[in-house]
BAMAR-67702 format. One record per residue (C-alpha): z, x, y; residue in three letters. Coordinates in steps of 0.1 Angstrom, whole numbers, padded with zeros to 4 digits, always signed. Last residue first. Layout:
BEGIN
ZXYALA;...
***
This chain:
BEGIN
-0314+0227+0481ARG;-0304+0193+0471ALA;-0270+0184+0483LYS;-0244+0180+0456ARG;-0228+0147+0451ALA;-0190+0149+0448VAL;-0176+0134+0417ARG;-0142+0120+0420ARG;-0116+0131+0396PRO;-0105+0103+0373ARG;-0070+0090+0379THR;-0038+0092+0358LYS;-0010+0071+0370GLY;+0012+0062+0399PRO;+0001+0030+0417LEU;-0022+0029+0447GLU;-0013+0003+0473THR;-0039-0025+0476GLY;-0013-0052+0483GLN;-0018-0068+0449SER;-0011-0035+0432ASN;-0035-0006+0427ARG;-0045+0014+0396ARG;-0069+0044+0396SER;-0084+0048+0362LYS;-0075+0068+0330GLY;-0050+0042+0319ILE;-0058+0010+0338GLY;-0056-0014+0310LYS;-0030-0006+0284PRO;-0043+0010+0253ILE;-0038-0010+0221ASN;-0036+0014+0191PRO;-0066+0015+0168LYS;-0064-0005+0135GLY;-0096-0024+0142GLY;-0079-0057+0146SER;-0058-0044+0175ASN;-0025-0027+0171SER;+0011-0037+0178GLY;+0039-0043+0202GLN;+0064-0071+0208GLN;+0055-0104+0190GLY;+0061-0088+0156ASN;+0031-0066+0165THR;+0033-0040+0138GLY;+0023-0004+0147GLY;+0039+0011+0117LEU;+0067+0026+0138THR;+0073-0008+0153LYS;+0078-0023+0119LEU;+0107+0001+0112PHE;+0124-0012+0143ASP;+0120-0048+0130ASP;+0133-0036+0096VAL;+0166-0027+0112ASP;+0178+0005+0096LEU;+0204+0023+0076PHE;+0207+0057+0060SER;+0236+0076+0045VAL;+0229+0110+0030ARG;+0246+0116-0003ASN;+0219+0095-0019SER;+0215+0059-0030TYR;+0192+0045-0056HIS;+0168+0016-0059ARG;+0171+0005-0023LEU;+0164+0037-0003LYS;+0134+0051-0023THR;+0122+0015-0029GLN;+0118+0006+0008PHE;+0082-0008+0005ILE;+0092-0019-0030LYS;+0119-0042-0015ALA;+0092-0062+0004LEU;+0071-0067-0027LYS;+0102-0078-0046ILE;+0110-0101-0017GLU;+0075-0117-0018GLU;+0077-0122-0056ASP;+0110-0139-0051THR;+0142-0120-0059PHE;+0166-0138-0081LYS;+0192-0163-0069THR;+0230-0166-0068VAL;+0247-0193-0047ASN;+0278-0203-0066LYS;+0294-0169-0071PHE;+0316-0155-0098LEU;+0301-0168-0131SER;+0266-0165-0116LYS;+0273-0128-0110ALA;+0276-0122-0148GLU;+0240-0136-0153ASP;+0226-0116-0124PHE;+0242-0083-0133ASP;+0278-0072-0130ILE;+0278-0038-0146VAL;+0311-0020-0151PHE;+0310+0013-0133GLY;+0344+0011-0117HIS;+0360+0003-0150SER;+0378-0023-0171PRO;+0369-0056-0154TYR;+0396-0082-0155GLN;+0419-0073-0126GLU;+0403-0071-0092VAL;+0370-0089-0098LEU;+0387-0116-0119LYS;+0414-0122-0093GLU;+0387-0125-0066VAL;+0367-0150-0087ALA;+0397-0172-0094LYS;+0377-0203-0082PRO;+0340-0198-0075LYS;+0329-0180-0043LEU;+0300-0192-0022ASN;+0323-0213+0001GLU;+0335-0180+0015SER;+0363-0156+0006SER;+0363-0130+0034LEU;+0400-0132+0041LYS;+0409-0132+0005ASP;+0387-0102-0002ALA;+0402-0084+0027TYR;+0436-0089+0012ALA;+0423-0077-0022GLN;+0409-0045-0007ALA;+0442-0038+0010ILE;+0461-0045-0022LYS;+0439-0020-0040ILE;+0446+0006-0014ALA;+0483-0001-0016ARG;+0483+0004-0054GLN;+0464+0036-0051VAL;+0488+0050-0026GLU;+0518+0039-0046GLY;+0505+0056-0077LEU;+0498+0088-0057ARG;+0533+0088-0044ASP;+0547+0082-0079PRO;+0526+0112-0093ASP;+0518+0108-0130ILE;+0517+0142-0147GLN;+0552+0138-0161ALA;+0538+0108-0181THR;+0517+0130-0203ILE;+0543+0158-0209PRO;+0569+0131-0217SER;+0547+0113-0243PHE;+0556+0133-0274LEU;+0592+0140-0266GLY;+0598+0104-0256VAL;+0581+0092-0288VAL;+0603+0114-0311PHE;+0635+0107-0293HIS;+0629+0069-0294GLN;+0620+0070-0331ALA;+0653+0087-0339ILE;+0672+0062-0318GLU;+0654+0032-0333ALA;+0661+0045-0368ALA;+0698+0049-0360THR;+0700+0014-0345ARG;+0682-0002-0375THR;+0707+0014-0398SER;+0700+0043-0422ILE;+0701+0039-0460ALA;+0678+0009-0457GLY;+0654+0021-0483SER;+0652+0055-0466THR;+0614+0054-0465ASP;+0613+0018-0454GLU;+0638+0023-0425MET;+0620+0054-0413LEU;+0586+0038-0415GLN;+0598+0008-0394ILE;+0612+0030-0367MET;+0581+0052-0366CYS;+0556+0023-0364LYS;+0575+0006-0336GLU;+0578+0037-0316PHE;+0541+0046-0321LEU;+0530+0011-0310ASP;+0553+0013-0280PHE;+0539+0047-0269ALA;+0503+0036-0275ASN;+0506+0005-0253SER;+0524+0024-0225SER;+0499+0052-0225THR;+0469+0029-0225VAL;+0483+0007-0197ALA;+0492+0038-0176LEU;+0457+0053-0180ALA;+0441+0020-0170GLN;+0464+0019-0140PHE;+0454+0054-0130ILE;+0417+0047-0135ASP;+0415+0014-0115LEU;+0416+0033-0082GLY;+0382+0047-0092SER;+0375+0084-0087ASN;+0366+0107-0060SER;+0349+0141-0056SER;+0338+0155-0022LEU;+0367+0177-0011VAL;+0388+0181-0043GLU;+0424+0193-0043ASP;+0437+0158-0055PRO;+0408+0134-0062LYS;+0398+0112-0034ALA;+0402+0075-0039VAL;+0374+0049-0045GLN;+0387+0013-0044VAL;+0383-0015-0068ASP;+0365-0049-0067LEU;+0345-0047-0099PRO;+0308-0039-0097GLY;+0275-0054-0085LEU;+0241-0048-0101GLU;+0204-0048-0092GLY;+0176-0037-0114THR;+0165-0072-0124ASN;+0168-0083-0088SER;+0198-0099-0073ILE;+0200-0122-0043VAL;+0236-0133-0033ILE;+0240-0161-0008GLU;+0265-0170+0019HIS;+0278-0134+0021ALA;+0315-0126+0026GLY;+0323-0118-0010LEU;+0292-0097-0013ALA;+0306-0073+0013VAL;+0336-0067-0009LEU;+0312-0060-0038THR;+0297-0033-0017GLY;+0333-0019-0013ALA;+0333-0015-0051SER;+0297-0012-0062LYS;+0262-0022-0051CYS;+0238-0004-0075PRO;+0201-0012-0070GLY;+0180-0041-0057TYR;+0209-0062-0043ILE;+0200-0084-0013GLY;+0229-0101+0004LEU;+0219-0132+0022ARG;+0237-0141+0055VAL;+0233-0176+0070TRP;+0244-0186+0105LYS;+0239-0151+0118TYR;+0256-0128+0144LYS;+0293-0134+0136SER;+0285-0133+0098ARG;+0267-0100+0102LEU;+0295-0084+0122ALA;+0321-0096+0097ARG;+0300-0082+0069ILE;+0301-0047+0084MET;+0337-0048+0096ARG;+0350-0056+0061PHE;+0329-0028+0046ALA;+0344-0004+0071ALA;+0380-0014+0062HIS;+0372-0013+0025PRO;+0361+0023+0027ASP;+0337+0034-0001GLY;+0314+0018-0026GLY;+0286+0034-0047PRO;+0261+0018-0023THR;+0228+0000-0020THR;+0228-0030+0004LEU;+0198-0050+0015PHE;+0209-0075+0041PHE;+0186-0106+0045LEU;+0193-0123+0078CYS;+0192-0159+0090LYS;+0188-0178+0123ASN;+0167-0151+0141ARG;+0183-0125+0164PRO;+0170-0123+0200LYS;+0183-0088+0208ALA;+0202-0069+0182LYS;+0229-0049+0200GLN;+0257-0063+0178CYS;+0239-0055+0146ILE;+0230-0019+0155LEU;+0266-0014+0167ASP;+0278-0026+0133VAL;+0255-0001+0117PHE;+0269+0027+0139ASP;+0304+0017+0129SER;+0294+0017+0092ALA;+0279+0052+0096PRO;+0312+0065+0112ILE;+0338+0047+0090TYR;+0325+0051+0055SER;+0303+0030+0031ILE;+0285+0055+0009LEU;+0248+0053+0008GLY;+0219+0029+0016SER;+0220+0002+0043TYR;+0190-0020+0050ILE;+0186-0049+0075PHE;+0162-0078+0075VAL;+0159-0106+0101ASP;+0149-0140+0090THR;+0127-0169+0100ASN;+0114-0170+0063GLN;+0077-0174+0073SER;+0081-0151+0103VAL;+0100-0122+0087LEU;+0079-0124+0055TYR;+0045-0124+0072SER;+0056-0096+0095GLN;+0067-0074+0066ILE;+0035-0081+0046HIS;+0012-0074+0076GLU;+0030-0041+0084SER;+0030-0029+0048LYS;-0007-0037+0046GLU;-0014-0017+0077GLN;+0007+0011+0066ASP;-0011+0015+0033ASN;+0000+0000+0000MET;
***
């Protein structure tokens, strides 16, 4: 698809759907999210609806909350387009949308938070990991305690009391699991728990008429990992308005495939109207003529005068002076 065809398709979609289109690809963090909010707030003559393509691994719940709030304050109907991964804080954005549009390659994720790993600059992990580790450790410790106590009583044919067997099993299990539980930092545990509560509080505030009952609780508690795939079918169990991409929207998404299918470490976002201008699209503002050549304002290369006859600034052609015949 060449630039002319891209321009024509984008213009056709914007006009026929009476919608603005925005794209955000990358980690949701304070500075790029703030710049994106500024882009939304400064949008002149917004249409009634907007389609927001979001591709992200997650990020800051505060920043995600501000992004969807800005969109909802600007538009009567916000559609979230998911063409690739849209995880964690991206799912928080989805809670505030009026409609979710998911392609066959799109996926949401559980509502967890990404926390930085200790002594690491760029690495992070899911806030659910520590609670999953606690749950597994607790379950295994109890199972081992019960198995040891019963085995002791059976092997001794009741020669030792239940209390004595329990004490022996307790010392064994504590000695085995103490090195594991000693690695759990209470401050870290509190930090993660607080971050998850913040995300849940924002989710409760953003909960729209599009959410089904108990959807927030399910997103926070029932999925086992950050990477768990919530595709179109699973999303229908959480949201009321879930649709698939139309042929026109698939064609639109393919124009921006490099940004929408996968995210990169470099955050990028744009207003498609601005992108259209770079292609020479008219969109009622600027454009090209039918021959594909840029429109040149009248008067360029000629002397220009206003209604009073005063010469206006601009390029002028040098006057030719007739030479006298010798």
